[in-house]
Backbone as CSV, one residue per row, in Angstrom:
resi,resn,N_x,N_y,N_z,CA_x,CA_y,CA_z,C_x,C_y,C_z
1,MET,63.789,-42.283,-40.144,63.962,-40.980,-39.937,64.697,-40.788,-38.586
2,ASP,65.463,-39.550,-38.743,66.278,-39.252,-37.550,65.402,-38.864,-36.395
3,THR,65.614,-39.119,-35.183,64.903,-38.863,-34.044,64.915,-37.296,-33.759
4,GLU,65.858,-36.658,-34.070,65.884,-35.112,-33.747,64.892,-34.553,-34.865
5,LEU,64.855,-35.080,-36.037,64.103,-34.472,-37.030,62.612,-34.807,-36.651
6,ILE,62.338,-35.824,-36.075,60.839,-36.174,-35.689,60.481,-35.312,-34.518
7,ILE,61.442,-34.957,-33.638,61.270,-34.094,-32.334,60.945,-32.878,-32.891
8,GLY,61.775,-32.343,-33.711,61.672,-31.025,-34.298,60.482,-30.559,-34.942
9,LEU,59.873,-31.844,-35.708,58.800,-31.601,-36.514,57.544,-31.607,-35.626
10,ALA,57.715,-32.357,-34.523,56.695,-32.521,-33.605,56.542,-31.125,-33.027
11,GLN,57.586,-30.650,-32.406,57.612,-29.321,-31.864,56.938,-28.102,-32.876
12,VAL,57.317,-28.195,-33.928,56.664,-27.246,-34.998,55.127,-27.462,-35.010
13,LEU,54.761,-28.770,-35.102,53.448,-29.156,-35.297,52.571,-28.623,-34.000
14,THR,53.209,-28.909,-32.680,52.605,-28.400,-31.579,52.592,-26.989,-31.593
15,GLY,53.482,-26.308,-32.061,53.468,-24.751,-31.828,52.434,-24.320,-32.779
16,ALA,52.310,-24.784,-34.026,51.280,-24.404,-34.969,49.793,-24.534,-34.308
17,ALA,49.616,-25.845,-33.752,48.391,-26.146,-33.092,48.114,-25.233,-31.776
18,THR,49.128,-24.800,-31.110,48.996,-23.858,-30.012,48.579,-22.436,-30.533
19,LEU,49.052,-22.132,-31.702,48.758,-20.974,-32.354,47.339,-21.067,-32.708
20,VAL,46.836,-22.028,-33.340,45.526,-22.072,-33.809,44.567,-22.085,-32.692
21,VAL,44.861,-22.701,-31.579,43.991,-22.697,-30.357,43.898,-21.271,-29.870
22,ALA,45.081,-20.619,-29.821,45.083,-19.219,-29.214,44.299,-18.170,-30.170
23,ILE,44.380,-18.306,-31.320,43.588,-17.415,-32.410,42.052,-17.859,-32.159
24,PHE,41.716,-19.069,-32.042,40.214,-19.451,-31.860,39.907,-18.907,-30.480
25,LEU,40.661,-18.883,-29.507,40.254,-18.439,-28.160,40.034,-16.811,-28.121
26,ALA,41.110,-16.054,-28.883,40.908,-14.801,-29.044,39.676,-14.437,-29.763
27,GLY,39.116,-15.138,-30.628,38.067,-15.011,-31.421,36.822,-15.244,-30.568
28,GLN,36.892,-16.375,-29.691,35.812,-16.538,-28.629,35.687,-15.444,-27.748
29,LEU,36.837,-14.689,-27.344,36.798,-13.601,-26.360,36.154,-12.411,-26.982
30,LEU,36.563,-11.962,-28.193,35.732,-10.961,-28.895,34.391,-11.107,-28.998
31,THR,34.010,-12.219,-29.348,32.591,-12.559,-29.428,31.944,-12.486,-28.247
32,GLN,32.498,-13.011,-27.202,31.763,-12.912,-25.765,31.840,-11.468,-25.381
33,ARG,32.923,-10.701,-25.613,32.875,-9.263,-25.210,31.655,-8.653,-25.783
34,SER,31.505,-8.874,-27.265,30.266,-8.127,-27.975,29.115,-8.560,-27.335
35,ALA,28.900,-9.866,-27.101,27.561,-10.224,-26.365,27.368,-9.775,-25.071
36,LEU,28.409,-9.586,-24.405,28.275,-8.975,-22.921,27.854,-7.395,-23.142
37,ASN,28.474,-6.770,-24.031,28.165,-5.403,-24.394,26.764,-5.200,-24.654
38,ARG,26.362,-6.054,-25.537,24.779,-6.089,-25.901,23.917,-6.383,-24.872
39,ALA,24.303,-7.483,-24.046,23.468,-7.664,-22.863,23.554,-6.596,-21.830
40,HIS,24.552,-5.903,-21.440,24.560,-4.838,-20.883,23.613,-3.588,-21.285
41,GLN,23.684,-3.417,-22.564,22.752,-2.240,-23.126,21.281,-2.651,-22.838
42,ASP,21.096,-3.997,-23.162,19.731,-4.494,-23.036,19.136,-4.305,-21.710
43,ALA,20.081,-4.803,-20.752,19.725,-4.451,-19.125,19.545,-3.061,-18.918
44,GLU,20.299,-2.065,-19.341,20.194,-0.679,-19.047,18.761,-0.105,-19.679
45,ARG,18.492,-0.797,-20.858,17.157,-0.239,-21.518,16.084,-0.811,-20.700
46,GLU,16.209,-2.064,-20.162,15.030,-2.701,-19.357,14.952,-1.992,-18.067
47,LEU,16.069,-1.536,-17.530,15.977,-0.769,-16.174,15.327,0.628,-16.359
48,ALA,15.780,1.115,-17.662,15.045,2.584,-17.838,13.626,2.382,-18.082
49,PHE,13.209,1.300,-18.774,11.839,1.125,-18.938,11.214,0.769,-17.725
50,ALA,11.635,0.133,-16.806,11.023,-0.143,-15.617,11.015,0.998,-14.611
51,SER,11.939,1.889,-14.737,11.889,3.400,-14.160,10.699,4.157,-14.610
52,ARG,10.474,4.210,-15.987,9.529,4.875,-16.467,8.098,4.331,-16.142
53,SER,8.052,2.950,-15.991,6.859,2.297,-15.698,6.676,2.499,-14.308
54,THR,7.496,2.638,-13.338,7.395,2.946,-11.945,6.721,4.532,-11.852
55,ILE,7.387,5.308,-12.463,6.657,6.682,-12.826,5.304,6.891,-12.934
56,ASN,4.873,5.896,-14.033,3.655,5.972,-14.348,2.686,5.209,-13.486
57,SER,3.202,4.312,-12.779,2.472,3.667,-11.595,2.204,4.753,-10.625
58,ILE,3.230,5.500,-10.349,3.024,6.529,-9.153,2.049,7.452,-9.640
59,ILE,1.918,7.819,-10.621,1.048,8.881,-11.243,-0.420,8.107,-11.199
60,LEU,-0.386,7.007,-11.737,-1.627,6.274,-11.707,-2.380,6.095,-10.484
61,GLY,-1.454,5.804,-9.422,-1.875,5.637,-8.074,-2.539,7.013,-7.577
62,ARG,-1.786,8.028,-7.930,-2.506,9.401,-7.467,-3.649,9.528,-8.218
63,LEU,-3.899,9.168,-9.498,-5.180,9.488,-10.135,-6.240,8.519,-9.771
64,THR,-5.905,7.393,-9.226,-7.086,6.316,-8.937,-7.443,6.169,-7.511
65,SER,-6.590,6.739,-6.507,-6.865,6.792,-5.089,-7.301,8.183,-4.711
66,ASP,-8.694,8.141,-4.304,-9.042,9.555,-3.740,-8.286,10.068,-2.710
67,GLY,-7.934,9.322,-1.660,-7.115,9.838,-0.527,-5.665,10.286,-0.806
68,LEU,-5.214,9.617,-1.868,-3.824,10.046,-2.194,-3.881,11.310,-3.047
69,ALA,-4.901,11.278,-3.934,-5.264,12.536,-4.977,-5.384,13.802,-3.962
70,SER,-6.268,13.498,-2.991,-6.505,14.713,-2.276,-5.454,15.250,-1.334
71,ALA,-4.633,14.436,-0.815,-3.318,14.798,0.007,-2.246,15.298,-0.915
72,VAL,-2.124,14.673,-2.005,-1.177,15.318,-2.905,-1.543,16.601,-3.574
73,SER,-2.858,16.672,-3.737,-3.331,18.074,-4.340,-3.149,19.091,-3.150
74,ARG,-3.543,18.852,-2.024,-3.415,19.829,-0.997,-1.868,20.104,-0.654
75,GLY,-1.145,19.039,-0.642,0.340,19.081,-0.443,1.043,20.126,-1.508
76,PHE,0.460,19.852,-2.912,1.124,20.687,-3.863,0.736,22.163,-3.624
77,ASP,-0.436,22.383,-3.114,-0.703,23.875,-2.910,0.075,24.452,-1.616
78,ASP,0.263,23.559,-0.569,1.136,24.093,0.648,1.226,22.863,1.727
79,ILE,2.430,22.508,1.786,2.533,21.267,2.589,1.974,21.550,4.166
80,ASP,2.061,22.959,4.379,1.605,23.393,5.911,-0.020,23.045,5.896
81,SER,-0.616,22.856,4.729,-2.104,22.680,4.826,-2.503,21.345,5.133
82,LEU,-1.338,20.309,5.208,-1.723,19.000,5.533,-1.557,18.830,6.976
83,THR,-2.754,18.985,7.547,-2.861,18.793,9.143,-2.943,17.285,9.622
84,GLU,-3.410,16.419,8.895,-3.599,15.147,9.263,-2.192,14.403,9.019
85,PRO,-1.662,13.775,10.021,-0.532,13.107,9.756,-0.493,12.064,8.686
86,SER,-1.751,11.334,8.543,-1.866,10.385,7.511,-1.609,11.115,5.886
87,ASP,-2.272,12.410,5.982,-2.024,13.086,4.456,-0.859,13.585,4.617
88,LEU,-0.120,14.050,5.324,1.396,14.450,5.489,2.267,13.017,4.784
89,LEU,1.898,12.003,5.500,2.541,10.781,5.115,2.402,10.330,3.687
90,ARG,1.167,10.591,3.121,0.838,10.174,1.711,1.611,11.186,0.894
91,PHE,1.591,12.275,1.156,2.184,13.284,0.343,3.649,13.057,0.197
92,THR,4.232,13.063,1.403,5.669,12.817,1.434,6.218,11.408,0.878
93,GLY,5.266,10.490,0.978,5.610,9.211,0.436,5.548,9.224,-1.191
94,TYR,4.525,9.931,-1.529,4.472,10.152,-3.133,5.582,10.912,-3.407
95,MET,5.999,11.955,-3.013,7.126,12.666,-3.365,8.485,11.976,-3.326
96,ARG,8.593,11.081,-2.363,9.819,10.557,-2.130,9.963,9.424,-3.280
97,GLN,8.821,8.571,-3.603,8.811,7.740,-4.650,8.969,8.319,-6.030
98,THR,8.535,9.403,-6.111,8.643,10.194,-7.411,10.166,10.476,-7.724
99,TYR,10.567,11.173,-6.579,12.123,11.483,-6.800,13.026,10.290,-6.993
100,GLN,12.739,9.199,-6.238,13.444,8.063,-6.451,13.515,7.612,-7.857
101,ALA,12.313,7.515,-8.395,12.040,7.061,-9.815,12.779,7.939,-10.754
102,PHE,12.624,9.133,-10.606,13.185,10.091,-11.506,14.866,10.078,-11.387
103,ILE,15.231,10.038,-10.121,16.868,9.850,-9.936,17.147,8.524,-10.679
104,MET,16.617,7.448,-10.346,16.868,6.158,-11.031,17.026,6.196,-12.570
105,GLU,16.031,6.823,-13.246,15.907,7.150,-14.658,17.144,7.930,-15.137
106,TRP,17.511,8.944,-14.203,18.668,9.779,-14.810,19.986,8.870,-14.762
107,LEU,20.185,8.126,-13.546,21.396,7.335,-13.394,21.411,6.382,-14.495
108,LEU,20.355,5.755,-14.770,20.499,4.560,-15.758,20.741,5.069,-17.100
109,SER,20.174,6.133,-17.582,20.087,6.545,-18.940,20.874,7.900,-19.142
110,ARG,21.760,8.288,-18.332,22.436,9.495,-18.291,23.027,9.789,-19.790
111,GLU,23.624,8.820,-20.376,24.359,9.161,-21.677,23.297,9.305,-22.765
112,SER,22.080,8.572,-22.713,21.107,8.716,-23.833,19.945,9.628,-23.517
113,VAL,19.831,10.188,-22.080,18.490,10.885,-21.857,18.554,12.220,-22.743
114,ASP,17.439,12.736,-23.211,17.199,13.976,-23.604,17.226,14.792,-22.464
115,VAL,18.137,15.589,-22.346,18.376,16.531,-21.139,16.994,17.460,-21.015
116,MET,16.722,18.115,-22.285,15.944,19.211,-22.311,14.504,18.491,-21.945
117,GLU,14.224,17.337,-22.412,13.099,16.776,-22.034,12.927,16.349,-20.637
118,PHE,14.028,15.732,-20.158,13.969,15.442,-18.790,13.804,16.633,-17.749
119,LYS,14.440,17.648,-18.230,14.283,19.136,-17.378,12.915,19.423,-17.418
120,GLU,12.249,19.420,-18.568,11.038,19.756,-18.673,10.113,19.088,-17.818
121,ARG,10.203,17.772,-17.781,9.425,17.062,-16.858,9.622,17.353,-15.316
122,MET,10.818,17.578,-14.952,11.134,17.829,-13.705,10.788,19.287,-13.227
123,ALA,10.694,20.180,-14.311,10.073,21.523,-14.159,8.656,21.436,-13.627
124,ARG,7.871,20.486,-14.165,6.366,20.284,-13.794,6.435,19.804,-12.288
125,LEU,7.537,19.184,-11.780,7.608,19.058,-10.433,7.733,20.115,-9.583
126,PHE,8.461,21.306,-10.089,8.784,22.322,-9.288,7.888,23.525,-9.223
127,ILE,6.775,23.316,-10.265,5.891,24.394,-10.291,5.074,24.566,-9.030
128,PRO,4.286,23.487,-8.431,3.651,23.723,-7.217,4.299,24.286,-6.007
129,ARG,3.998,25.061,-5.206,4.490,25.578,-4.202,5.052,24.483,-3.110
130,GLY,4.051,23.591,-3.066,4.378,22.420,-1.850,5.332,21.521,-2.355
131,SER,5.560,21.307,-3.757,6.599,20.645,-4.338,8.077,21.290,-3.973
132,ARG,8.211,22.713,-4.033,9.356,23.387,-3.787,9.594,23.298,-2.380
133,GLN,8.524,23.246,-1.439,8.667,23.105,-0.048,9.190,21.784,0.314
134,TYR,8.838,20.727,-0.482,9.325,19.356,-0.125,10.833,19.326,-0.553
135,TYR,11.033,19.877,-1.674,12.431,19.861,-2.142,13.414,20.625,-1.116
136,PHE,12.986,21.797,-0.732,13.852,22.464,0.336,14.131,21.732,1.451
137,ASN,12.848,21.040,2.064,13.070,20.270,3.460,13.611,18.947,3.381
138,THR,13.315,18.176,2.198,13.707,16.821,2.193,14.310,16.359,0.822
139,GLY,13.681,16.790,-0.294,14.097,16.326,-1.551,15.515,16.726,-1.970
140,ARG,15.991,17.819,-1.582,17.312,18.201,-1.814,18.310,17.234,-1.457
141,GLU,18.144,16.725,-0.202,18.994,15.820,0.459,19.072,14.569,-0.375
142,ILE,17.993,14.116,-0.765,17.832,12.737,-1.570,18.562,12.911,-2.804
143,VAL,18.404,13.964,-3.567,19.133,14.163,-4.672,20.581,14.405,-4.528
144,ARG,21.041,15.231,-3.430,22.351,15.390,-3.207,23.155,14.146,-2.966
145,LEU,22.718,13.162,-2.302,23.078,11.777,-2.015,23.467,10.968,-3.408
146,ARG,22.728,11.278,-4.468,22.750,10.465,-5.586,23.476,11.036,-6.764
147,SER,23.372,12.362,-6.956,23.846,12.978,-8.255,24.222,14.500,-8.104
148,ALA,25.278,14.768,-8.178,25.815,16.214,-8.129,25.280,16.850,-9.354
149,GLU,25.136,16.287,-10.526,24.905,16.825,-11.775,23.192,17.210,-11.682
150,LEU,22.664,16.248,-11.036,21.130,16.347,-10.966,20.734,17.383,-9.754
151,LEU,21.660,17.362,-8.863,21.492,18.449,-7.746,21.546,19.776,-8.424
152,GLU,22.357,20.107,-9.179,22.574,21.398,-9.997,21.353,21.610,-10.785
153,MET,20.806,20.636,-11.472,19.690,20.791,-12.257,18.476,21.263,-11.367
154,PHE,18.133,20.365,-10.438,17.207,20.813,-9.370,17.172,22.056,-8.752
155,ASP,18.392,22.324,-8.180,18.596,23.627,-7.757,18.236,24.643,-8.580
156,GLU,18.519,24.521,-9.866,18.256,25.643,-10.885,16.657,25.721,-11.040
157,LEU,16.053,24.738,-11.065,14.629,24.803,-11.314,14.041,25.238,-9.941
158,TYR,14.447,24.931,-8.758,13.953,25.515,-7.565,14.091,27.105,-7.627
159,GLU,15.282,27.518,-7.894,15.587,28.951,-8.048,14.736,29.672,-8.990
160,THR,14.521,29.066,-10.037,13.558,29.547,-11.251,12.088,29.755,-10.751
161,TYR,11.398,28.761,-10.154,10.108,28.834,-9.594,9.843,29.404,-8.262
162,GLU,10.892,29.530,-7.489,10.791,29.979,-5.937,11.239,31.444,-6.147
163,GLY,11.957,31.920,-7.038,12.557,33.346,-7.273,13.603,33.566,-6.246
164,SER,14.030,32.785,-5.520,15.345,32.803,-4.597,16.296,31.833,-4.769
165,THR,17.494,31.904,-4.270,18.328,30.849,-4.273,18.167,29.851,-3.315
166,VAL,18.753,28.653,-3.494,18.547,27.671,-2.371,19.501,28.043,-1.339
167,PRO,19.170,28.050,-0.119,20.222,28.489,1.066,21.211,27.252,1.234
């Protein structure tokens, strides 16, 4: 056989082998991309579940701790009724944790959250006068730093239950 023919045949075979490897690698990339998307969705679901579990733990803590239950109950009536620093700390800590859990839930599942159901749960947070006082004094800033969309929702709830606009 002629040397040039052998070299030409070797180049054609090398090119074909390179094409096969490229196709195989492209298939691997698509498979990996699909697996990463699935893993990302699973991670988001896990974080949303953890956020819901945190909210349940916060509520359970209030229900099972007499000191916390008393402070939160009085704080819900009126923050100014919390004359003991420890009670004020309990109430504000409870509210801060509640806000953080709800904000996290919102940020993690914004695309899949049922907005009406979420807003209904948030409305329960704004019914007590003390909760609105906390929002006005502290909570609004917590929300503002995390989500403009959520701030708009919370402001609307505040205005609905307070009967006046947020200054």
